[in-house]
C-alpha positions as CSV (number, residue, x, y, z in Angstrom):
1,Q,10.7,54.1,-39.9
2,V,10.8,51.7,-37.0
3,Q,14.1,50.7,-35.5
4,L,14.8,48.0,-32.9
5,V,18.2,47.9,-31.1
6,E,19.2,45.1,-28.9
7,S,22.0,45.0,-26.3
8,G,23.2,42.8,-23.5
9,G,24.4,39.7,-25.3
10,G,27.8,38.2,-24.6
11,L,29.7,35.2,-23.3
12,V,28.6,33.6,-20.1
13,Q,29.4,30.3,-18.3
14,P,26.7,27.7,-17.8
15,G,24.5,28.6,-14.9
16,G,25.2,32.2,-15.4
17,S,22.8,35.1,-16.1
18,L,22.4,37.7,-18.8
19,R,19.8,40.5,-19.3
20,L,19.0,41.4,-22.9
21,S,17.4,44.9,-23.7
22,C,15.6,46.2,-26.7
23,V,14.8,49.7,-27.5
24,A,12.2,50.5,-30.1
25,S,11.9,53.9,-31.9
26,G,10.1,55.3,-34.7
27,N,6.5,56.0,-35.7
28,I,4.7,53.2,-33.9
29,L,1.0,53.8,-33.8
30,S,-0.3,50.5,-32.4
31,V,1.7,47.8,-30.7
32,S,0.3,44.4,-30.7
33,S,3.1,42.6,-28.9
34,M,6.9,42.5,-28.3
35,G,9.2,39.6,-27.8
36,W,12.4,37.7,-28.4
37,Y,13.3,34.9,-30.9
38,R,16.6,33.0,-31.2
39,Q,18.4,31.2,-33.8
40,A,21.4,29.0,-33.6
41,P,23.6,28.1,-36.7
42,G,21.8,25.4,-38.7
43,K,18.6,25.9,-36.8
44,Q,15.4,27.7,-37.5
45,R,14.4,30.9,-35.8
46,D,12.2,30.0,-32.8
47,V,10.2,32.1,-30.4
48,V,11.6,32.4,-26.9
49,A,9.1,34.7,-25.2
50,T,6.4,37.2,-25.9
51,I,4.5,39.8,-24.0
52,T,1.2,41.2,-25.1
53,G,-0.2,43.7,-22.7
54,G,0.4,42.0,-19.3
55,A,0.3,38.5,-20.7
56,T,3.6,36.7,-21.2
57,N,4.3,33.4,-23.0
58,Y,7.4,31.3,-23.0
59,A,8.9,28.4,-25.0
60,D,8.9,25.2,-22.9
61,S,12.7,25.1,-23.0
62,V,13.1,28.5,-21.1
63,K,10.2,28.3,-18.7
64,G,11.2,29.0,-15.2
65,R,14.6,30.3,-16.3
66,F,13.8,33.4,-18.5
67,T,11.6,36.4,-17.8
68,I,10.3,38.9,-20.3
69,S,9.2,42.4,-19.2
70,R,8.3,45.6,-21.0
71,D,8.4,49.3,-20.3
72,N,5.6,50.6,-22.6
73,A,6.2,54.3,-22.0
74,K,9.8,54.0,-23.0
75,M,9.3,51.2,-25.6
76,L,11.8,48.8,-24.0
77,V,11.6,45.2,-23.7
78,Y,13.9,43.0,-21.6
79,L,14.7,39.4,-21.3
80,Q,16.3,38.2,-18.1
81,M,18.0,34.9,-18.6
82,N,19.1,32.8,-15.7
83,S,20.5,29.3,-15.2
84,L,21.8,29.5,-18.8
85,K,22.6,26.3,-20.6
86,P,24.9,25.6,-23.6
87,E,21.8,24.9,-25.7
88,D,20.8,28.5,-25.1
89,T,23.6,29.6,-27.3
90,A,22.1,31.6,-30.2
91,A,21.6,35.0,-31.8
92,Y,18.7,36.6,-30.1
93,Y,16.4,38.8,-32.0
94,C,14.0,41.4,-30.6
95,Y,10.7,41.9,-32.4
96,L,7.8,44.2,-32.3
97,R,4.5,43.4,-33.9
98,T,1.8,45.9,-35.0
99,I,-1.6,45.1,-36.5
100,T,0.0,45.2,-39.9
101,R,3.6,43.9,-39.7
102,A,6.5,42.8,-37.6
103,Y,9.7,44.6,-37.1
104,W,13.0,42.9,-36.1
105,G,16.3,43.9,-34.5
106,Q,19.7,43.0,-35.8
107,G,20.3,40.4,-33.2
108,T,22.6,40.1,-30.3
109,Q,24.8,36.9,-29.8
110,V,24.6,35.0,-26.6
111,T,27.1,32.2,-26.0
112,V,27.0,29.9,-23.1
113,S,30.3,28.0,-22.7
114,S,33.0,27.0,-20.2
């Protein structure tokens, strides 16, 4: 069984920063990619950032503000979020993709508000 556990969410003022962490555990034979998605109430779940090997990809809305990184040995993935905006408010979900399927974390809430 594969489990993903996120942490680091919370309440932050506009312009502030947060760092999300995700720890993966279980029998993971082959990792294709890891990343972060987010979903606000009434909105679809959209990709925020992914990392595949050393290659990273970002949604246009977060480019220049968010940075994804990964520690392969420890099965950790991070999302550094700077210059946060109210529109970044959402539940953020960690994911891990293998050749055969994707695994999801439970989500961690990020709220950007004054």
